[in-house]
C-alpha positions as CSV (number, residue, x, y, z in Angstrom):
1,X,13.0,0.9,12.0
2,X,9.8,-1.1,12.3
3,X,7.8,1.8,13.6
4,X,9.1,4.1,10.8
5,X,8.2,1.6,8.1
6,X,4.7,1.2,9.7
7,X,4.0,4.9,9.7
8,X,5.3,5.4,6.1
9,X,3.0,2.5,5.0
10,X,-0.1,4.0,6.7
11,X,0.6,7.4,5.0
12,X,1.3,5.8,1.6
13,X,-1.9,3.7,1.9
14,X,-3.9,6.8,1.3
15,X,-1.9,7.7,-1.8
16,X,-2.0,4.2,-3.3
17,X,-5.7,3.8,-2.7
18,X,-6.6,7.1,-4.3
19,X,-4.4,6.3,-7.3
20,X,-5.9,2.9,-7.6
21,X,-9.4,4.1,-7.5
22,X,-8.7,6.6,-10.2
23,X,-7.0,3.9,-12.3
24,X,-9.9,1.5,-11.7
25,X,-12.4,4.1,-12.9
26,X,-10.2,4.8,-15.9
27,X,-10.0,1.1,-16.8
28,X,-13.8,0.9,-16.7
29,X,-14.3,4.0,-18.8
30,X,-11.8,2.8,-21.4
31,X,-13.3,-0.6,-21.4
32,X,-10.0,-2.3,-20.9
33,X,-9.8,-5.8,-19.3
34,X,-7.1,-4.8,-16.8
35,X,-7.4,-5.3,-13.1
36,X,-4.6,-3.0,-12.1
37,X,-6.9,-0.7,-10.2
38,X,-8.2,-3.6,-8.1
39,X,-4.7,-5.0,-7.6
40,X,-3.6,-1.5,-6.4
41,X,-6.4,-1.5,-3.8
42,X,-5.4,-4.9,-2.6
43,X,-1.8,-3.8,-2.4
44,X,-2.9,-0.8,-0.4
45,X,-4.9,-2.9,2.0
46,X,-2.0,-5.3,2.5
47,X,0.3,-2.3,3.1
48,X,-2.1,-0.9,5.7
49,X,-2.4,-4.2,7.5
50,X,1.4,-4.7,7.4
51,X,2.0,-1.2,8.6
52,X,-0.3,-1.5,11.6
53,X,1.0,-4.9,12.5
54,X,4.6,-3.6,12.2
55,X,3.8,-0.7,14.6
56,X,2.3,-2.9,17.3
57,X,4.9,-5.7,17.0
58,X,7.2,-4.6,19.9
59,X,9.7,-7.5,20.3
60,X,7.5,-10.3,18.9
61,X,9.2,-12.3,16.3
62,X,5.9,-13.9,15.0
63,X,4.2,-10.5,14.5
64,X,7.2,-9.1,12.7
65,X,7.2,-12.1,10.4
66,X,3.5,-11.6,9.8
67,X,4.1,-8.0,8.8
68,X,6.9,-9.1,6.4
69,X,4.6,-11.7,4.8
70,X,1.9,-9.1,4.2
71,X,4.4,-6.7,2.6
72,X,5.7,-9.5,0.4
73,X,2.2,-10.6,-0.7
74,X,1.2,-7.0,-1.4
75,X,4.4,-6.5,-3.4
76,X,3.9,-9.6,-5.5
77,X,0.2,-8.7,-6.2
78,X,1.2,-5.2,-7.3
79,X,4.1,-6.2,-9.5
80,X,2.2,-9.1,-11.1
81,X,-0.8,-7.0,-12.1
82,X,0.6,-3.6,-12.9
83,X,-0.5,-3.4,-16.5
84,X,-0.9,0.2,-17.7
85,X,-0.7,1.4,-14.1
86,X,3.1,1.7,-13.9
87,X,3.1,3.2,-10.5
88,X,2.0,-0.1,-9.2
89,X,5.4,-1.5,-9.9
90,X,6.9,1.2,-7.7
91,X,4.5,0.5,-4.8
92,X,5.0,-3.3,-5.2
93,X,8.8,-2.8,-5.2
94,X,8.5,-0.6,-2.1
95,X,6.5,-3.3,-0.3
96,X,9.1,-5.9,-1.2
97,X,11.8,-3.6,0.1
98,X,9.9,-3.2,3.4
99,X,9.6,-7.0,3.6
100,X,13.3,-7.4,3.1
101,X,14.1,-4.7,5.7
102,X,11.9,-6.4,8.3
103,X,13.6,-9.8,7.6
104,X,17.0,-8.0,7.9
105,X,15.8,-6.5,11.2
106,X,14.9,-10.0,12.5
107,X,18.3,-11.4,11.5
108,X,20.2,-8.4,13.0
109,X,18.2,-8.6,16.3
110,X,17.9,-12.3,16.6
111,X,19.5,-12.3,20.1
112,X,16.8,-9.9,21.4
113,X,14.1,-12.1,19.9
114,X,15.7,-15.2,21.3
115,X,15.8,-13.7,24.8
116,X,12.1,-12.8,24.5
117,X,11.2,-16.4,23.5
118,X,13.2,-17.8,26.4
119,X,11.5,-15.5,28.9
120,X,8.0,-16.3,27.7
121,X,8.7,-20.0,27.1
């Protein structure tokens, strides 16, 4: 599940960053005071980082938690700054969903992670 979420995130990064650049240019041309384009780019960067970290995490509990935190932060930034860029609510919600799925994965597989920490510690 972590690998699939990571790959989806990397692919969606391209979509979100292109949309956010277009919204940012639109905000500037219209003279609005919104920062939804910038927030979208930040969300996209957090999504990319979380996706890459999720792919490389193997059975590491700490790296999986780090990925979930990046997803959660990206989601909160997106939802809080959506403004007229309504798609940002969707991308933010998707990031929060990915964070919840990773936490669920950690809870479901806690025995695997506990064995890994006993072996390394």
